[in-house]
BALUMMAR-457556 format. One line per 2 residues: number of its first residue (from 1); their letters; for each residue x, y, z of N, C-alpha, C, CB. Coordinates in Angstrom, 1 decimal. Atoms other than C-alpha are relative to their C-alpha. Last residue first. Glycine has a CB too. Layout:
NUM> A> X:Y:Z:X:Y:Z:X:Y:Z:X:Y:Z ~ ...;
This chain:
169> FG> 0.7:-1.2:-0.7:-11.6:-4.7:-12.1:0.0:1.3:-0.9:0.7:0.5:1.3 ~ 1.4:0.1:0.2:-11.0:-8.1:-13.9:-0.8:1.5:0.6:-0.7:-1.4:0.8;
167> EL> 0.4:-0.2:1.4:-7.2:-7.4:-14.3:-1.6:0.3:-0.2:0.5:-1.3:-0.8 ~ 0.8:-1.3:0.0:-6.7:-7.3:-10.5:-0.7:0.5:-1.4:1.0:1.2:0.6;
165> GS> 1.2:0.3:-0.6:-5.6:-11.0:-10.5:-1.0:1.2:0.0:0.2:-0.5:1.2 ~ 0.9:0.7:1.1:-2.9:-10.1:-12.8:-1.3:-0.2:0.5:0.7:-1.3:-0.6;
163> AI> 0.3:-1.0:0.9:-1.4:-7.9:-10.0:-0.9:-0.3:-1.1:1.1:0.6:-0.5 ~ 1.0:-0.8:-0.6:-1.6:-10.8:-7.6:-0.4:1.2:-0.8:0.4:0.4:1.2;
161> RE> 1.2:0.7:-0.1:0.2:-13.1:-10.1:-1.2:0.8:0.8:0.2:-1.4:0.6 ~ 0.5:-0.2:1.5:2.8:-10.4:-10.8:-1.3:-0.8:0.0:1.0:-0.6:-1.1;
159> LE> 0.6:-1.3:0.1:3.4:-10.3:-6.9:-0.7:0.2:-1.3:1.1:1.0:0.2 ~ 1.3:-0.1:-0.7:3.9:-14.0:-6.9:-0.7:1.3:0.0:0.1:-0.5:1.4;
157> EH> 1.1:0.8:0.7:6.3:-13.9:-9.8:-1.3:0.0:0.9:0.5:-1.6:-0.2 ~ 0.6:-0.8:1.2:8.3:-11.1:-8.3:-1.1:-0.7:-0.6:1.1:0.3:-1.2;
155> SI> -0.9:0.0:1.2:8.9:-13.2:-5.1:-0.8:0.8:-1.0:0.2:-1.5:-0.5 ~ 0.7:0.7:0.9:7.6:-12.0:-1.7:0.7:0.0:-1.4:-1.5:0.6:-0.2;
153> YV> -0.8:0.1:1.3:9.2:-10.8:1.4:-0.7:-0.9:-1.0:1.3:-0.6:0.2 ~ 0.0:1.3:0.8:6.9:-9.6:4.0:0.9:0.0:-1.0:-1.3:-0.4:-0.5;
151> EN> -0.8:0.3:1.3:6.9:-6.8:6.6:-0.2:-1.4:-0.5:1.5:0.3:0.3 ~ 0.2:1.5:0.4:4.7:-5.3:9.3:0.7:-0.1:-1.3:-1.6:-0.4:-0.3;
149> VE> -0.1:0.4:1.4:5.9:-2.0:10.9:-0.1:-1.5:-0.3:1.3:0.6:-0.5 ~ -0.1:1.4:0.1:4.7:-0.9:14.4:0.0:-0.3:-1.5:-1.2:-0.8:0.8;
147> IN> 0.9:0.8:1.0:5.5:2.7:14.8:0.2:-1.5:0.0:0.3:0.5:-1.5 ~ 0.6:1.3:-0.6:7.2:4.1:17.9:-1.1:-0.7:-0.9:-0.7:0.3:1.4;
145> NL> -0.5:0.6:-1.2:7.8:7.5:16.3:-0.7:-1.1:0.4:0.0:1.0:1.1 ~ -0.7:1.2:0.4:6.7:8.2:12.7:0.8:-0.5:1.2:0.9:0.2:-1.2;
143> EH> -1.0:0.3:-1.1:3.9:10.6:13.5:0.7:-1.3:-0.4:-0.6:-0.2:1.4 ~ 0.1:1.4:-0.7:1.9:11.6:10.4:1.2:-0.1:0.8:-0.1:-1.2:-1.1;
141> RS> -0.9:1.1:0.3:2.1:15.3:9.7:-0.3:-1.2:0.5:1.2:0.3:0.2 ~ 0.4:0.5:1.3:-0.1:18.4:9.8:0.9:-1.0:-0.6:-0.1:1.1:-0.8;
139> VE> -1.1:-0.2:0.9:1.9:19.8:12.7:-0.4:-0.4:-1.4:1.1:-0.7:0.6 ~ -0.6:-1.3:-0.5:-1.1:20.4:15.1:1.1:0.3:-0.9:0.6:-0.2:1.6;
137> KN> 0.6:-1.3:0.6:-3.1:17.8:13.3:0.7:1.2:0.4:-1.4:0.1:0.4 ~ -0.1:-1.1:-1.0:-0.8:14.8:14.3:-0.5:1.3:-0.7:1.7:0.1:0.5;
135> YN> -0.1:-1.2:0.6:-1.9:11.8:12.4:0.0:1.1:1.0:-1.0:0.2:-1.0 ~ 0.9:-0.9:-0.6:-1.3:8.4:13.8:0.4:1.4:-0.7:0.2:0.0:1.6;
133> LK> -0.6:-1.2:-0.6:0.2:5.8:11.4:-1.0:0.8:0.8:0.8:0.8:-1.1 ~ 1.0:-1.1:-0.3:-1.0:2.4:10.3:0.6:1.0:0.9:-1.2:-0.7:0.6;
131> AA> 0.3:-0.5:-1.3:2.0:0.4:8.9:-1.3:1.0:0.0:1.1:0.6:0.5 ~ 1.2:-0.7:-0.3:3.1:-1.5:6.0:-0.1:0.4:1.4:-1.2:-0.7:-0.5;
129> LI> 0.1:-0.5:-1.4:6.4:-2.9:4.5:-1.3:0.8:0.1:1.4:0.8:0.5 ~ 1.2:-0.8:-0.1:6.7:-5.1:1.3:-0.1:0.4:1.6:-1.2:-0.9:-0.5;
127> RV> 0.3:-0.3:-1.3:10.1:-6.5:0.4:-1.2:0.9:0.1:1.2:0.6:0.6 ~ 0.6:-1.2:-0.3:10.3:-7.9:-3.1:-0.3:0.0:1.5:-1.3:0.3:-0.8;
125> SK> 1.2:0.1:-0.7:12.7:-10.6:-4.3:-0.4:1.4:0.3:0.1:-1.0:1.3 ~ 0.4:1.4:-0.1:15.6:-11.2:-6.7:-1.4:-0.2:0.7:1.1:-0.8:0.9;
123> GN> -0.2:0.6:1.2:16.4:-7.7:-8.0:-0.5:-1.4:0.1:1.3:0.1:-0.4 ~ -1.4:0.2:0.2:16.8:-6.4:-4.5:0.4:-0.7:-1.2:0.6:-0.7:1.2;
121> SV> -0.6:1.3:0.5:13.2:-5.1:-4.6:1.7:0.1:0.1:-0.4:-0.2:-1.6 ~ -1.4:-0.2:0.7:11.5:-2.3:-2.7:0.5:-1.4:-0.3:1.0:0.8:1.0;
119> AF> -0.8:1.2:0.6:7.9:-2.0:-1.7:1.2:0.4:-0.5:-0.8:-0.8:-1.1 ~ -1.2:-0.4:1.0:5.9:0.6:0.4:0.5:-1.4:-0.2:1.1:1.1:0.7;
117> AF> -0.7:1.2:0.3:2.5:0.4:2.3:1.0:0.5:-1.2:-1.0:-1.2:-0.5 ~ -1.0:-0.3:1.1:0.8:3.2:4.1:0.7:-1.3:-0.2:1.0:1.3:0.5;
115> CH> -0.7:1.2:0.2:-2.3:3.2:6.3:0.8:0.2:-1.2:-1.0:-1.2:-0.1 ~ -1.3:-0.1:-0.5:-3.6:6.5:7.6:0.8:-1.3:-0.1:-0.1:0.5:1.4;
113> YD> 0.1:0.6:-1.2:-7.2:5.8:6.7:1.4:-0.3:0.8:-0.8:-1.3:-0.2 ~ 1.2:-0.8:-0.7:-7.3:8.1:3.8:-0.2:-0.5:1.4:-1.3:-0.1:-0.8;
111> EL> -0.7:-1.2:-0.6:-3.9:6.4:3.0:-1.1:0.9:0.6:0.9:0.9:-1.3 ~ -0.7:0.6:-1.2:-5.7:3.0:2.5:0.6:1.3:0.7:1.2:-1.1:-0.5;
109> AY> 0.8:0.4:-1.1:-8.0:4.7:0.1:0.6:-0.4:1.1:-0.8:-1.0:-0.3 ~ 0.3:-1.3:-0.6:-5.2:6.4:-1.9:-1.0:-0.4:1.1:-0.7:1.1:-1.1;
107> PS> 1.1:-0.7:0.6:-3.9:2.9:-2.7:-0.3:1.3:0.7:-1.1:-0.8:-0.2 ~ 1.3:-0.1:-0.7:-0.6:1.9:-1.0:-1.1:0.9:-0.9:0.4:0.8:1.6;
105> IE> 1.1:0.9:0.7:2.2:0.9:-3.3:-1.3:0.2:0.7:0.5:-1.4:0.1 ~ 1.5:0.0:-0.4:4.7:3.7:-2.7:-0.8:-0.8:-0.7:-0.5:1.1:0.0;
103> FR> 0.0:1.1:-0.9:8.5:2.9:-3.3:-1.5:-0.1:0.3:0.9:0.3:1.4 ~ -0.4:1.2:0.5:8.8:5.0:-6.5:-0.1:-1.2:0.9:1.3:0.2:-0.4;
101> YD> 1.1:1.1:-0.2:6.7:7.8:-5.3:0.4:-1.3:-0.4:-1.2:0.4:-0.8 ~ -0.6:1.2:0.7:9.5:10.4:-4.8:-1.0:-1.1:0.2:1.4:-0.3:0.5;
99> NN> 0.5:1.3:-0.4:8.0:13.7:-3.7:0.6:-0.9:-1.0:-1.6:0.0:0.0 ~ 1.1:0.5:0.8:10.1:16.8:-4.2:-0.5:-1.4:0.4:0.5:0.0:-1.5;
97> CS> 0.0:1.4:0.2:12.3:18.8:-1.9:-1.2:-0.4:-0.9:-0.2:-0.6:1.3 ~ -0.6:0.4:1.2:13.0:22.5:-2.4:-0.2:-1.6:-0.2:1.5:0.5:-0.1;
95> ED> 0.9:-0.3:1.0:10.8:23.8:0.3:0.4:-0.6:-1.3:0.0:1.4:-0.1 ~ -0.7:-0.1:1.3:12.8:22.0:3.0:-1.0:0.2:-1.2:0.9:-1.3:-0.3;
93> EL> -1.4:0.1:-0.3:11.6:21.9:6.7:0.9:0.4:-1.3:0.4:-1.5:0.6 ~ -0.4:-0.9:-0.9:8.1:22.9:6.2:1.5:0.2:0.3:-0.7:-0.3:1.1;
91> FD> -0.4:-1.2:0.7:8.0:20.8:3.0:0.1:1.1:1.0:-1.0:0.4:-1.1 ~ 0.5:-1.2:-0.9:8.2:17.8:5.1:0.5:1.2:-0.7:0.6:0.0:1.6;
89> PF> -1.0:-0.9:-0.7:8.8:15.1:2.4:-0.8:1.0:0.8:0.9:0.6:-1.0 ~ 0.7:-1.2:-0.7:5.9:12.7:1.6:1.0:0.8:0.8:-1.2:-0.6:1.0;
87> TV> 1.2:0.0:0.8:7.4:9.9:-0.8:-0.8:1.3:0.7:-0.9:-1.5:0.1 ~ -0.2:-0.3:1.4:10.9:10.5:0.4:-1.2:0.1:-0.8:1.0:-1.0:-0.6;
85> NF> -0.5:-1.4:0.1:9.9:10.6:4.0:0.4:0.4:-1.4:1.2:0.1:0.8 ~ 1.1:-1.0:-0.3:7.7:7.6:3.9:0.5:1.4:-0.3:-0.4:-0.2:1.5;
83> ME> 0.9:0.1:1.2:10.4:5.4:2.2:-1.2:1.1:0.2:-0.4:-1.5:-0.2 ~ -0.8:-0.5:1.2:13.0:6.5:4.8:-0.9:0.1:-1.2:1.0:-0.9:-0.3;
81> IF> -0.1:-1.5:-0.2:10.5:5.9:7.7:0.7:0.6:-1.2:0.8:0.3:1.3 ~ 1.3:-0.7:0.1:9.7:2.4:6.4:0.0:1.5:0.0:-0.8:-0.5:1.2;
79> AK> 0.5:0.1:1.6:13.3:1.5:5.8:-1.3:0.7:-0.2:-0.3:-1.5:-0.5 ~ -0.8:-1.1:0.5:14.2:2.7:9.6:-0.3:0.0:-1.7:1.6:-0.3:0.4;
77> EK> 0.4:-1.1:-0.3:11.4:0.5:10.8:0.7:1.3:-0.7:0.0:0.0:1.4 ~ 1.4:-0.1:0.5:12.3:-2.6:8.9:-0.6:1.5:0.2:-0.8:-1.0:0.7;
75> EM> 0.9:0.5:-1.2:16.1:-2.5:9.5:-1.4:0.6:-0.4:0.4:0.5:1.5 ~ 0.0:-0.8:-1.3:17.8:-1.7:6.2:-1.0:-0.7:0.9:-0.4:1.7:-0.2;
73> SY> -0.9:0.6:-1.2:18.7:-4.3:3.6:-0.1:0.7:1.2:1.4:-0.1:-0.4 ~ 0.5:1.3:-0.1:16.0:-3.5:0.8:0.6:-0.6:1.3:0.3:-0.8:-1.3;
71> MQ> 1.3:-0.1:-0.7:16.8:0.2:1.3:-0.6:-1.3:0.2:-1.0:0.9:-0.7 ~ -0.1:-0.6:-1.3:20.4:-0.4:0.5:-1.3:0.0:0.8:0.6:1.3:-0.2;
69> ED> -0.7:1.1:-1.0:19.8:-2.8:-2.3:0.2:0.5:1.4:1.6:-0.3:-0.5 ~ -1.0:-0.8:-0.9:17.4:-0.4:-4.1:0.6:-0.9:1.0:-0.6:1.2:0.6;
67> QA> -1.1:0.8:-0.4:15.1:-1.7:-7.0:1.0:1.0:0.7:0.7:-0.8:-1.2 ~ -1.3:-0.6:-0.1:11.9:0.2:-7.3:1.0:-1.1:0.4:0.0:1.2:1.0;
65> IN> -0.6:-0.2:-1.3:8.7:-2.0:-7.9:1.4:0.5:-0.2:-0.1:-1.2:0.8 ~ -1.1:-0.8:0.3:6.9:-1.5:-11.3:0.8:0.4:1.4:-0.4:1.3:-0.7;
63> RL> -0.8:0.5:1.0:4.4:-4.2:-11.6:1.3:0.8:-0.2:-0.7:0.0:-1.3 ~ -0.5:1.5:-0.3:2.8:-3.7:-8.2:0.9:-0.5:-1.1:-1.2:-1.0:0.1;
61> KG> -1.0:0.0:-1.0:2.7:0.1:-8.9:0.5:-1.4:0.3:-0.6:0.6:1.2 ~ -1.3:-0.5:0.5:1.0:-0.3:-12.2:1.0:0.0:1.1:-0.1:1.5:-0.6;
59> KL> -0.7:0.9:0.9:-1.6:-2.7:-10.8:1.3:0.5:-0.4:-0.7:-0.2:-1.2 ~ -0.6:0.9:-1.0:-2.2:-0.1:-7.9:0.5:-1.1:-1.0:-1.2:-0.6:1.3;
57> PW> -1.5:-0.3:-0.6:-2.7:2.6:-10.5:0.5:-1.0:0.9:-0.1:1.4:0.9 ~ -1.0:-0.1:1.1:-5.5:0.5:-12.3:1.3:0.5:0.4:-0.5:0.9:-1.1;
55> VE> -0.6:1.2:0.5:-7.2:-0.6:-9.2:1.1:0.2:-1.1:-1.0:-1.0:-0.5 ~ -1.2:0.4:-0.8:-7.8:2.7:-7.4:0.6:-1.2:-0.5:-0.4:-0.2:1.4;
53> CN> -1.1:-0.9:-0.2:-10.1:4.8:-9.5:1.3:-0.5:0.5:-0.5:1.0:0.9 ~ -0.3:-0.6:1.3:-12.5:2.3:-10.9:1.2:0.9:0.1:-1.1:0.8:-0.5;
51> LM> -1.0:0.8:0.6:-12.3:0.7:-7.4:0.4:0.3:-1.4:-0.3:-1.3:0.1 ~ 0.4:0.0:1.5:-13.9:3.6:-5.7:1.0:-0.7:-0.8:-0.2:1.4:-0.6;
49> TS> -0.9:-0.5:0.8:-13.5:2.5:-2.1:-0.4:0.0:-1.5:1.3:-0.7:0.2 ~ 0.4:-0.2:1.4:-15.9:2.0:0.7:1.1:0.6:-0.7:-1.2:0.8:-0.1;
47> MI> 0.5:-1.5:0.4:-14.5:1.2:4.1:-0.2:-0.2:-1.6:1.3:1.3:0.3 ~ 0.6:-0.1:1.2:-14.0:-1.9:6.2:-0.4:1.3:-0.4:-1.0:-0.9:0.0;
45> EP> 1.5:0.0:0.0:-11.8:-1.6:9.3:-0.4:0.1:-1.5:-0.5:1.2:0.9 ~ 0.6:0.9:-0.9:-8.1:-2.4:9.9:-1.6:-0.3:0.0:0.3:0.4:1.1;
43> PY> 0.1:-0.4:-1.4:-6.8:-0.5:7.0:-0.8:-1.1:0.8:-0.7:1.5:0.1 ~ -0.1:-1.5:0.2:-4.8:-2.4:6.2:-1.0:0.5:-0.9:1.5:0.5:-0.5;
41> LQ> 0.5:-0.7:0.9:-5.5:-5.9:7.6:0.3:1.5:0.0:-1.3:-0.3:0.1 ~ 0.5:-1.3:-0.4:-3.3:-8.0:9.6:-0.5:0.8:-1.2:1.1:0.8:0.8;
39> GN> 1.3:0.1:-0.7:-2.9:-11.8:8.8:-0.5:1.3:0.5:0.2:-0.9:1.0 ~ 0.0:0.8:-1.1:0.8:-11.5:7.9:-1.2:-0.1:0.9:1.0:0.5:0.7;
37> LC> -1.4:0.5:-0.2:0.3:-8.7:5.6:-0.1:-0.7:1.3:1.1:1.2:0.1 ~ -0.1:0.9:-1.2:-3.3:-8.1:4.3:1.4:-0.4:0.0:-1.0:-1.2:0.1;
35> FL> -1.3:0.8:0.2:-4.0:-5.2:1.9:-0.1:-0.8:1.2:1.4:1.0:-0.1 ~ -0.8:0.0:-1.1:-7.7:-4.0:1.6:1.3:-0.8:-0.3:-0.7:-0.7:1.2;
33> LI> -1.4:0.2:0.4:-9.8:-2.9:-1.3:0.8:0.1:1.3:0.5:1.1:-1.1 ~ -1.1:0.0:-1.0:-13.6:-2.9:-0.8:1.3:-0.3:-0.6:-0.3:-1.1:1.0;
31> GN> -0.3:1.4:-0.8:-16.4:-1.9:-3.0:1.1:0.1:1.0:0.4:-1.2:-1.0 ~ -0.3:0.0:-1.4:-17.6:1.1:-5.3:0.0:-1.5:0.7:-1.2:1.0:0.7;
29> GY> -0.6:1.4:-0.4:-17.2:0.4:-8.9:0.2:0.1:1.5:1.4:-0.4:-0.8 ~ -1.2:0.0:-0.9:-17.5:4.1:-9.7:0.6:-1.3:0.5:-0.4:0.7:1.2;
27> AG> -1.2:-0.8:0.5:-19.8:4.2:-12.6:1.2:-0.1:0.9:-0.3:1.5:-0.3 ~ -1.2:0.9:0.4:-21.9:1.1:-11.4:1.2:0.9:-0.5:-0.4:-1.1:-1.2;
25> DV> -0.1:0.1:1.4:-25.1:3.2:-11.5:1.2:-0.8:-0.4:0.1:1.3:-0.7 ~ 1.2:-0.4:0.7:-26.3:3.2:-7.9:0.1:-0.4:-1.5:-0.3:1.5:0.2;
23> NW> 0.0:-0.6:1.3:-23.5:1.2:-6.4:-1.2:0.2:-0.5:0.7:-0.7:-0.9 ~ -0.6:-1.3:-0.2:-23.1:0.3:-2.8:0.1:0.8:-1.2:1.4:0.0:0.5;
21> EK> 1.0:-0.8:-0.8:-25.5:-2.7:-3.0:0.6:1.5:0.2:-0.2:-0.7:1.6 ~ 1.2:-0.5:0.7:-23.4:-4.2:-5.8:-0.9:0.9:0.7:-0.9:-1.0:-0.4;
19> IT> 1.2:0.3:-0.7:-20.2:-4.4:-3.7:-1.2:0.7:-0.7:0.1:0.4:1.5 ~ 1.0:-1.0:0.0:-17.2:-4.6:-5.9:-1.2:-0.4:0.8:-0.4:0.2:-1.3;
17> EC> 1.3:0.4:0.7:-14.5:-6.8:-4.6:-1.0:1.2:-0.1:-0.6:-1.1:0.9 ~ 0.5:-0.9:1.0:-10.9:-6.8:-3.6:-1.3:-0.4:-0.5:0.9:0.3:-1.1;
15> FI> 1.5:0.5:0.1:-8.9:-8.4:-0.8:-0.7:1.2:-0.9:-0.7:-0.1:1.7 ~ 0.8:-1.0:0.2:-5.1:-8.2:-1.5:-1.5:-0.3:-0.1:0.4:0.5:-1.1;
13> SF> 1.1:0.1:0.9:-2.7:-10.6:-0.1:-0.8:1.4:-0.1:-1.0:-1.2:0.5 ~ 0.4:-1.4:0.6:0.5:-11.0:1.7:-1.1:-0.4:-1.0:1.3:0.7:-0.7;
11> YD> -1.4:-0.7:0.4:1.4:-13.7:4.3:-0.3:1.3:-0.8:0.8:-1.0:-1.1 ~ -0.8:0.0:-1.0:-1.6:-15.3:6.0:1.4:0.5:-0.3:0.0:-1.3:0.4;
9> PD> 0.4:-0.8:-1.3:-4.0:-14.0:3.6:0.9:-0.2:1.2:-1.3:-0.4:0.4 ~ 0.2:0.8:-1.3:-2.1:-15.8:0.7:-0.3:1.0:1.1:1.3:-0.9:0.3;
7> GL> -1.2:0.2:-0.8:-2.5:-14.0:-2.7:-0.3:-0.9:1.3:0.4:1.3:0.5 ~ -1.1:0.3:1.0:-5.5:-12.4:-4.4:1.3:-0.2:0.9:0.2:1.2:-1.0;
5> VM> -1.3:-0.2:-0.9:-8.6:-12.7:-2.1:1.1:-0.5:-1.1:0.0:-1.0:1.5 ~ -1.2:0.7:0.7:-11.8:-12.0:-4.1:1.2:0.2:0.9:0.2:0.6:-1.5;
3> IV> -1.1:-1.0:0.1:-14.7:-11.4:-1.7:1.2:-0.6:-0.6:0.4:0.5:1.4 ~ -1.4:0.7:-0.1:-17.8:-13.4:-2.1:0.9:1.1:-0.3:0.1:-1.1:-1.0;
1> M> -1.0:-0.7:0.8:-21.2:-11.8:-1.2:1.3:-0.9:0.2:0.2:1.5:0.6;
C-alpha cells in the first residue's frame, strides 16, 4: 500500500489514500485522511474516513482561507481558542450566536477524534493551527484549558499545490 503525502511531512502535509480492502463497492472511497503539522499527526491514530465525503469540502476550505490580520498576529493558543469559539460557539451561554466556519479547515473525520485545525491569512501567507482536545461529557463541550497548539506558516502557493493534489479523490 502506498499512501499519498501532499506537502512536507516535517512541516505541513495531508496524508490521503483510498484503502481497497476497506471498500466493498467503492461507493464511499473508504481510506485514510490525516493532517501532519511539524511531524505530528492529527488524529494521532489511523482511522477510516469516507474520502468521497471529505475531500471535496477540504479542497474548498484550503482554497478559501479567511484573511484577518488581528487573528493572524495573535499568540497561538489565544488564536486557536478564538477560532474554535467562533466556529463552535457555546449556545448555552448565548442562544443568539451563530457558527462562523471561515477559519475551520479540519475535515469532519478529524473532529470525530477531537482534532481541530484552523487557518488564517494575512494576505501574504497562511497560518495553520491544530490541536487535539479533550471532550468534557458533563458540559458537552471541548476543554480549551492547557491545550497544546501546533502551528505552521505556509505560502498560499504551497497550500494550493496541496489542494490540487487532492483532485484525484
